[in-house]
PDB file with SEQRES, HELIX, SHEET and CRYST1 records, atoms N, CA, C and O in Angstrom:
SEQRES   1 A   56  MET THR LEU ILE GLY VAL ILE LEU ILE ALA VAL GLY LEU          
SEQRES   2 A   56  VAL ALA GLY PHE THR LEU LEU LEU LEU ASP HIS ASP ASP          
SEQRES   3 A   56  GLU ALA ILE ALA LEU LEU SER ILE ILE PRO VAL GLY PHE          
SEQRES   4 A   56  VAL LEU THR LEU GLY GLY LEU THR ALA THR GLN LEU SER          
SEQRES   5 A   56  ARG PRO ASP ASN                                              
HELIX    1 AA1 THR A    2  LEU A   21  1                                  20    
HELIX    2 AA2 ASP A   25  LEU A   32  1                                   8    
HELIX    3 AA3 ILE A   35  LEU A   51  1                                  17    
CRYST1    1.000    1.000    1.000  90.00  90.00  90.00 P 1           1          
ATOM      1  N   MET A   1      34.796 -33.875  60.776  1.00  0.00           N  
ATOM      2  CA  MET A   1      34.014 -35.075  60.603  1.00  0.00           C  
ATOM      3  C   MET A   1      34.831 -36.141  59.889  1.00  0.00           C  
ATOM      4  O   MET A   1      34.714 -37.328  60.194  1.00  0.00           O  
ATOM      5  N   THR A   2      35.646 -35.724  58.950  1.00  0.00           N  
ATOM      6  CA  THR A   2      36.473 -36.686  58.229  1.00  0.00           C  
ATOM      7  C   THR A   2      37.489 -37.341  59.155  1.00  0.00           C  
ATOM      8  O   THR A   2      37.698 -38.553  59.095  1.00  0.00           O  
ATOM      9  N   LEU A   3      38.107 -36.559  59.993  1.00  0.00           N  
ATOM     10  CA  LEU A   3      39.113 -37.102  60.910  1.00  0.00           C  
ATOM     11  C   LEU A   3      38.486 -38.070  61.910  1.00  0.00           C  
ATOM     12  O   LEU A   3      39.084 -39.095  62.237  1.00  0.00           O  
ATOM     13  N   ILE A   4      37.305 -37.758  62.391  1.00  0.00           N  
ATOM     14  CA  ILE A   4      36.615 -38.663  63.319  1.00  0.00           C  
ATOM     15  C   ILE A   4      36.314 -39.993  62.634  1.00  0.00           C  
ATOM     16  O   ILE A   4      36.463 -41.055  63.238  1.00  0.00           O  
ATOM     17  N   GLY A   5      35.895 -39.933  61.380  1.00  0.00           N  
ATOM     18  CA  GLY A   5      35.624 -41.159  60.624  1.00  0.00           C  
ATOM     19  C   GLY A   5      36.860 -42.009  60.440  1.00  0.00           C  
ATOM     20  O   GLY A   5      36.799 -43.230  60.584  1.00  0.00           O  
ATOM     21  N   VAL A   6      37.980 -41.386  60.126  1.00  0.00           N  
ATOM     22  CA  VAL A   6      39.225 -42.128  59.946  1.00  0.00           C  
ATOM     23  C   VAL A   6      39.665 -42.762  61.266  1.00  0.00           C  
ATOM     24  O   VAL A   6      40.161 -43.889  61.282  1.00  0.00           O  
ATOM     25  N   ILE A   7      39.484 -42.042  62.360  1.00  0.00           N  
ATOM     26  CA  ILE A   7      39.851 -42.585  63.676  1.00  0.00           C  
ATOM     27  C   ILE A   7      38.963 -43.782  64.023  1.00  0.00           C  
ATOM     28  O   ILE A   7      39.455 -44.792  64.525  1.00  0.00           O  
ATOM     29  N   LEU A   8      37.665 -43.673  63.759  1.00  0.00           N  
ATOM     30  CA  LEU A   8      36.765 -44.796  64.026  1.00  0.00           C  
ATOM     31  C   LEU A   8      37.140 -46.023  63.208  1.00  0.00           C  
ATOM     32  O   LEU A   8      37.108 -47.143  63.716  1.00  0.00           O  
ATOM     33  N   ILE A   9      37.494 -45.818  61.954  1.00  0.00           N  
ATOM     34  CA  ILE A   9      37.893 -46.939  61.098  1.00  0.00           C  
ATOM     35  C   ILE A   9      39.155 -47.590  61.640  1.00  0.00           C  
ATOM     36  O   ILE A   9      39.221 -48.814  61.756  1.00  0.00           O  
ATOM     37  N   ALA A  10      40.157 -46.784  61.972  1.00  0.00           N  
ATOM     38  CA  ALA A  10      41.423 -47.331  62.453  1.00  0.00           C  
ATOM     39  C   ALA A  10      41.258 -48.078  63.774  1.00  0.00           C  
ATOM     40  O   ALA A  10      41.788 -49.177  63.940  1.00  0.00           O  
ATOM     41  N   VAL A  11      40.525 -47.481  64.710  1.00  0.00           N  
ATOM     42  CA  VAL A  11      40.318 -48.133  66.009  1.00  0.00           C  
ATOM     43  C   VAL A  11      39.518 -49.421  65.831  1.00  0.00           C  
ATOM     44  O   VAL A  11      39.842 -50.446  66.431  1.00  0.00           O  
ATOM     45  N   GLY A  12      38.486 -49.365  65.016  1.00  0.00           N  
ATOM     46  CA  GLY A  12      37.672 -50.555  64.785  1.00  0.00           C  
ATOM     47  C   GLY A  12      38.457 -51.696  64.174  1.00  0.00           C  
ATOM     48  O   GLY A  12      38.314 -52.847  64.585  1.00  0.00           O  
ATOM     49  N   LEU A  13      39.287 -51.378  63.192  1.00  0.00           N  
ATOM     50  CA  LEU A  13      40.079 -52.425  62.541  1.00  0.00           C  
ATOM     51  C   LEU A  13      41.127 -53.024  63.466  1.00  0.00           C  
ATOM     52  O   LEU A  13      41.206 -54.242  63.622  1.00  0.00           O  
ATOM     53  N   VAL A  14      41.924 -52.166  64.073  1.00  0.00           N  
ATOM     54  CA  VAL A  14      43.029 -52.658  64.902  1.00  0.00           C  
ATOM     55  C   VAL A  14      42.507 -53.393  66.138  1.00  0.00           C  
ATOM     56  O   VAL A  14      42.894 -54.531  66.402  1.00  0.00           O  
ATOM     57  N   ALA A  15      41.632 -52.736  66.885  1.00  0.00           N  
ATOM     58  CA  ALA A  15      41.141 -53.344  68.118  1.00  0.00           C  
ATOM     59  C   ALA A  15      40.225 -54.530  67.835  1.00  0.00           C  
ATOM     60  O   ALA A  15      40.269 -55.530  68.552  1.00  0.00           O  
ATOM     61  N   GLY A  16      39.409 -54.430  66.811  1.00  0.00           N  
ATOM     62  CA  GLY A  16      38.490 -55.522  66.483  1.00  0.00           C  
ATOM     63  C   GLY A  16      39.210 -56.800  66.095  1.00  0.00           C  
ATOM     64  O   GLY A  16      38.886 -57.875  66.601  1.00  0.00           O  
ATOM     65  N   PHE A  17      40.180 -56.693  65.205  1.00  0.00           N  
ATOM     66  CA  PHE A  17      40.894 -57.897  64.787  1.00  0.00           C  
ATOM     67  C   PHE A  17      41.826 -58.409  65.880  1.00  0.00           C  
ATOM     68  O   PHE A  17      42.077 -59.611  65.966  1.00  0.00           O  
ATOM     69  N   THR A  18      42.336 -57.514  66.708  1.00  0.00           N  
ATOM     70  CA  THR A  18      43.144 -57.961  67.851  1.00  0.00           C  
ATOM     71  C   THR A  18      42.290 -58.780  68.814  1.00  0.00           C  
ATOM     72  O   THR A  18      42.717 -59.830  69.295  1.00  0.00           O  
ATOM     73  N   LEU A  19      41.088 -58.297  69.091  1.00  0.00           N  
ATOM     74  CA  LEU A  19      40.200 -59.046  69.976  1.00  0.00           C  
ATOM     75  C   LEU A  19      39.750 -60.362  69.352  1.00  0.00           C  
ATOM     76  O   LEU A  19      39.541 -61.343  70.067  1.00  0.00           O  
ATOM     77  N   LEU A  20      39.598 -60.397  68.031  1.00  0.00           N  
ATOM     78  CA  LEU A  20      39.273 -61.664  67.378  1.00  0.00           C  
ATOM     79  C   LEU A  20      40.392 -62.680  67.566  1.00  0.00           C  
ATOM     80  O   LEU A  20      40.138 -63.857  67.822  1.00  0.00           O  
ATOM     81  N   LEU A  21      41.614 -62.221  67.439  1.00  0.00           N  
ATOM     82  CA  LEU A  21      42.742 -63.135  67.621  1.00  0.00           C  
ATOM     83  C   LEU A  21      42.862 -63.607  69.057  1.00  0.00           C  
ATOM     84  O   LEU A  21      43.344 -64.711  69.312  1.00  0.00           O  
ATOM     85  N   LEU A  22      42.425 -62.775  70.003  1.00  0.00           N  
ATOM     86  CA  LEU A  22      42.475 -63.147  71.417  1.00  0.00           C  
ATOM     87  C   LEU A  22      41.231 -63.912  71.857  1.00  0.00           C  
ATOM     88  O   LEU A  22      41.084 -64.231  73.037  1.00  0.00           O  
ATOM     89  N   ASP A  23      40.337 -64.207  70.916  1.00  0.00           N  
ATOM     90  CA  ASP A  23      39.128 -65.004  71.149  1.00  0.00           C  
ATOM     91  C   ASP A  23      38.111 -64.296  72.050  1.00  0.00           C  
ATOM     92  O   ASP A  23      37.439 -64.942  72.854  1.00  0.00           O  
ATOM     93  N   HIS A  24      37.999 -62.986  71.920  1.00  0.00           N  
ATOM     94  CA  HIS A  24      36.955 -62.193  72.592  1.00  0.00           C  
ATOM     95  C   HIS A  24      35.960 -61.755  71.516  1.00  0.00           C  
ATOM     96  O   HIS A  24      35.932 -60.593  71.111  1.00  0.00           O  
ATOM     97  N   ASP A  25      35.158 -62.697  71.069  1.00  0.00           N  
ATOM     98  CA  ASP A  25      34.337 -62.475  69.880  1.00  0.00           C  
ATOM     99  C   ASP A  25      33.263 -61.403  70.065  1.00  0.00           C  
ATOM    100  O   ASP A  25      33.043 -60.600  69.158  1.00  0.00           O  
ATOM    101  N   ASP A  26      32.601 -61.371  71.199  1.00  0.00           N  
ATOM    102  CA  ASP A  26      31.517 -60.399  71.384  1.00  0.00           C  
ATOM    103  C   ASP A  26      32.027 -58.958  71.348  1.00  0.00           C  
ATOM    104  O   ASP A  26      31.417 -58.095  70.717  1.00  0.00           O  
ATOM    105  N   GLU A  27      33.138 -58.707  72.022  1.00  0.00           N  
ATOM    106  CA  GLU A  27      33.706 -57.360  72.006  1.00  0.00           C  
ATOM    107  C   GLU A  27      34.247 -57.016  70.618  1.00  0.00           C  
ATOM    108  O   GLU A  27      34.161 -55.870  70.178  1.00  0.00           O  
ATOM    109  N   ALA A  28      34.801 -58.013  69.936  1.00  0.00           N  
ATOM    110  CA  ALA A  28      35.347 -57.780  68.595  1.00  0.00           C  
ATOM    111  C   ALA A  28      34.249 -57.387  67.616  1.00  0.00           C  
ATOM    112  O   ALA A  28      34.439 -56.496  66.787  1.00  0.00           O  
ATOM    113  N   ILE A  29      33.110 -58.044  67.711  1.00  0.00           N  
ATOM    114  CA  ILE A  29      32.001 -57.716  66.810  1.00  0.00           C  
ATOM    115  C   ILE A  29      31.516 -56.289  67.046  1.00  0.00           C  
ATOM    116  O   ILE A  29      31.177 -55.577  66.102  1.00  0.00           O  
ATOM    117  N   ALA A  30      31.486 -55.880  68.304  1.00  0.00           N  
ATOM    118  CA  ALA A  30      31.064 -54.506  68.610  1.00  0.00           C  
ATOM    119  C   ALA A  30      32.029 -53.494  68.001  1.00  0.00           C  
ATOM    120  O   ALA A  30      31.597 -52.484  67.447  1.00  0.00           O  
ATOM    121  N   LEU A  31      33.332 -53.755  68.098  1.00  0.00           N  
ATOM    122  CA  LEU A  31      34.303 -52.813  67.542  1.00  0.00           C  
ATOM    123  C   LEU A  31      34.330 -52.861  66.017  1.00  0.00           C  
ATOM    124  O   LEU A  31      34.498 -51.829  65.367  1.00  0.00           O  
ATOM    125  N   LEU A  32      34.166 -54.041  65.448  1.00  0.00           N  
ATOM    126  CA  LEU A  32      34.153 -54.135  63.989  1.00  0.00           C  
ATOM    127  C   LEU A  32      32.906 -53.489  63.390  1.00  0.00           C  
ATOM    128  O   LEU A  32      32.914 -53.076  62.231  1.00  0.00           O  
ATOM    129  N   SER A  33      31.845 -53.401  64.172  1.00  0.00           N  
ATOM    130  CA  SER A  33      30.622 -52.797  63.651  1.00  0.00           C  
ATOM    131  C   SER A  33      30.690 -51.275  63.592  1.00  0.00           C  
ATOM    132  O   SER A  33      29.814 -50.655  62.990  1.00  0.00           O  
ATOM    133  N   ILE A  34      31.706 -50.649  64.200  1.00  0.00           N  
ATOM    134  CA  ILE A  34      31.829 -49.188  64.079  1.00  0.00           C  
ATOM    135  C   ILE A  34      32.560 -48.776  62.798  1.00  0.00           C  
ATOM    136  O   ILE A  34      32.606 -47.591  62.465  1.00  0.00           O  
ATOM    137  N   ILE A  35      33.125 -49.735  62.089  1.00  0.00           N  
ATOM    138  CA  ILE A  35      33.848 -49.410  60.847  1.00  0.00           C  
ATOM    139  C   ILE A  35      32.924 -48.802  59.797  1.00  0.00           C  
ATOM    140  O   ILE A  35      33.293 -47.786  59.208  1.00  0.00           O  
ATOM    141  N   PRO A  36      31.737 -49.365  59.527  1.00  0.00           N  
ATOM    142  CA  PRO A  36      30.854 -48.709  58.548  1.00  0.00           C  
ATOM    143  C   PRO A  36      30.434 -47.299  58.951  1.00  0.00           C  
ATOM    144  O   PRO A  36      30.262 -46.433  58.093  1.00  0.00           O  
ATOM    145  N   VAL A  37      30.268 -47.064  60.254  1.00  0.00           N  
ATOM    146  CA  VAL A  37      29.941 -45.713  60.723  1.00  0.00           C  
ATOM    147  C   VAL A  37      31.090 -44.768  60.389  1.00  0.00           C  
ATOM    148  O   VAL A  37      30.864 -43.627  59.986  1.00  0.00           O  
ATOM    149  N   GLY A  38      32.316 -45.241  60.555  1.00  0.00           N  
ATOM    150  CA  GLY A  38      33.481 -44.436  60.195  1.00  0.00           C  
ATOM    151  C   GLY A  38      33.513 -44.110  58.709  1.00  0.00           C  
ATOM    152  O   GLY A  38      33.854 -42.991  58.327  1.00  0.00           O  
ATOM    153  N   PHE A  39      33.157 -45.085  57.861  1.00  0.00           N  
ATOM    154  CA  PHE A  39      33.119 -44.825  56.427  1.00  0.00           C  
ATOM    155  C   PHE A  39      32.062 -43.780  56.075  1.00  0.00           C  
ATOM    156  O   PHE A  39      32.291 -42.917  55.227  1.00  0.00           O  
ATOM    157  N   VAL A  40      30.913 -43.860  56.725  1.00  0.00           N  
ATOM    158  CA  VAL A  40      29.848 -42.879  56.459  1.00  0.00           C  
ATOM    159  C   VAL A  40      30.294 -41.483  56.879  1.00  0.00           C  
ATOM    160  O   VAL A  40      30.081 -40.517  56.146  1.00  0.00           O  
ATOM    161  N   LEU A  41      30.912 -41.370  58.054  1.00  0.00           N  
ATOM    162  CA  LEU A  41      31.388 -40.061  58.508  1.00  0.00           C  
ATOM    163  C   LEU A  41      32.492 -39.524  57.602  1.00  0.00           C  
ATOM    164  O   LEU A  41      32.527 -38.328  57.312  1.00  0.00           O  
ATOM    165  N   THR A  42      33.387 -40.391  57.158  1.00  0.00           N  
ATOM    166  CA  THR A  42      34.452 -39.958  56.254  1.00  0.00           C  
ATOM    167  C   THR A  42      33.874 -39.476  54.926  1.00  0.00           C  
ATOM    168  O   THR A  42      34.276 -38.432  54.412  1.00  0.00           O  
ATOM    169  N   LEU A  43      32.940 -40.231  54.378  1.00  0.00           N  
ATOM    170  CA  LEU A  43      32.319 -39.828  53.117  1.00  0.00           C  
ATOM    171  C   LEU A  43      31.540 -38.525  53.278  1.00  0.00           C  
ATOM    172  O   LEU A  43      31.596 -37.653  52.412  1.00  0.00           O  
ATOM    173  N   GLY A  44      30.820 -38.397  54.380  1.00  0.00           N  
ATOM    174  CA  GLY A  44      30.079 -37.152  54.627  1.00  0.00           C  
ATOM    175  C   GLY A  44      31.003 -35.964  54.791  1.00  0.00           C  
ATOM    176  O   GLY A  44      30.714 -34.880  54.285  1.00  0.00           O  
ATOM    177  N   GLY A  45      32.114 -36.152  55.495  1.00  0.00           N  
ATOM    178  CA  GLY A  45      33.075 -35.065  55.677  1.00  0.00           C  
ATOM    179  C   GLY A  45      33.733 -34.650  54.376  1.00  0.00           C  
ATOM    180  O   GLY A  45      33.896 -33.461  54.104  1.00  0.00           O  
ATOM    181  N   LEU A  46      34.110 -35.634  53.576  1.00  0.00           N  
ATOM    182  CA  LEU A  46      34.727 -35.299  52.291  1.00  0.00           C  
ATOM    183  C   LEU A  46      33.745 -34.597  51.362  1.00  0.00           C  
ATOM    184  O   LEU A  46      34.113 -33.651  50.665  1.00  0.00           O  
ATOM    185  N   THR A  47      32.507 -35.053  51.351  1.00  0.00           N  
ATOM    186  CA  THR A  47      31.494 -34.416  50.516  1.00  0.00           C  
ATOM    187  C   THR A  47      31.224 -32.985  50.969  1.00  0.00           C  
ATOM    188  O   THR A  47      31.131 -32.074  50.147  1.00  0.00           O  
ATOM    189  N   ALA A  48      31.099 -32.793  52.276  1.00  0.00           N  
ATOM    190  CA  ALA A  48      30.863 -31.442  52.799  1.00  0.00           C  
ATOM    191  C   ALA A  48      32.036 -30.522  52.494  1.00  0.00           C  
ATOM    192  O   ALA A  48      31.841 -29.343  52.198  1.00  0.00           O  
ATOM    193  N   THR A  49      33.234 -31.047  52.564  1.00  0.00           N  
ATOM    194  CA  THR A  49      34.417 -30.247  52.251  1.00  0.00           C  
ATOM    195  C   THR A  49      34.416 -29.819  50.788  1.00  0.00           C  
ATOM    196  O   THR A  49      34.721 -28.669  50.471  1.00  0.00           O  
ATOM    197  N   GLN A  50      34.077 -30.734  49.910  1.00  0.00           N  
ATOM    198  CA  GLN A  50      34.082 -30.408  48.487  1.00  0.00           C  
ATOM    199  C   GLN A  50      32.943 -29.455  48.114  1.00  0.00           C  
ATOM    200  O   GLN A  50      33.112 -28.593  47.251  1.00  0.00           O  
ATOM    201  N   LEU A  51      31.791 -29.609  48.758  1.00  0.00           N  
ATOM    202  CA  LEU A  51      30.673 -28.735  48.434  1.00  0.00           C  
ATOM    203  C   LEU A  51      30.818 -27.337  49.005  1.00  0.00           C  
ATOM    204  O   LEU A  51      30.218 -26.394  48.487  1.00  0.00           O  
ATOM    205  N   SER A  52      31.603 -27.185  50.062  1.00  0.00           N  
ATOM    206  CA  SER A  52      31.747 -25.872  50.687  1.00  0.00           C  
ATOM    207  C   SER A  52      32.992 -25.116  50.203  1.00  0.00           C  
ATOM    208  O   SER A  52      33.311 -24.049  50.727  1.00  0.00           O  
ATOM    209  N   ARG A  53      33.685 -25.661  49.217  1.00  0.00           N  
ATOM    210  CA  ARG A  53      34.853 -24.960  48.662  1.00  0.00           C  
ATOM    211  C   ARG A  53      34.406 -23.701  47.957  1.00  0.00           C  
ATOM    212  O   ARG A  53      33.372 -23.696  47.288  1.00  0.00           O  
ATOM    213  N   PRO A  54      35.172 -22.632  48.097  1.00  0.00           N  
ATOM    214  CA  PRO A  54      34.826 -21.417  47.350  1.00  0.00           C  
ATOM    215  C   PRO A  54      35.117 -21.598  45.861  1.00  0.00           C  
ATOM    216  O   PRO A  54      36.073 -22.271  45.478  1.00  0.00           O  
ATOM    217  N   ASP A  55      34.288 -20.993  45.044  1.00  0.00           N  
ATOM    218  CA  ASP A  55      34.505 -21.059  43.594  1.00  0.00           C  
ATOM    219  C   ASP A  55      35.651 -20.145  43.206  1.00  0.00           C  
ATOM    220  O   ASP A  55      35.732 -19.001  43.653  1.00  0.00           O  
ATOM    221  N   ASN A  56      36.537 -20.666  42.368  1.00  0.00           N  
ATOM    222  CA  ASN A  56      37.677 -19.869  41.902  1.00  0.00           C  
ATOM    223  C   ASN A  56      37.470 -19.431  40.483  1.00  0.00           C  
ATOM    224  O   ASN A  56      38.325 -18.749  39.917  1.00  0.00           O  
TER     225      ASN A  56                                                      
END                                                                             
């Protein structure tokens, strides 16, 4: 889940800002809007990883 979140963030940032520079605003907004979803998935993955660690 963490890796999927990081991929969504990276794709959203790179492709979204590239499309903004190319003046494709509607598509850019759609790609930039997946960035918060990526942050939520990354946070959820990191939290799940920390909570499922075995106690030492």
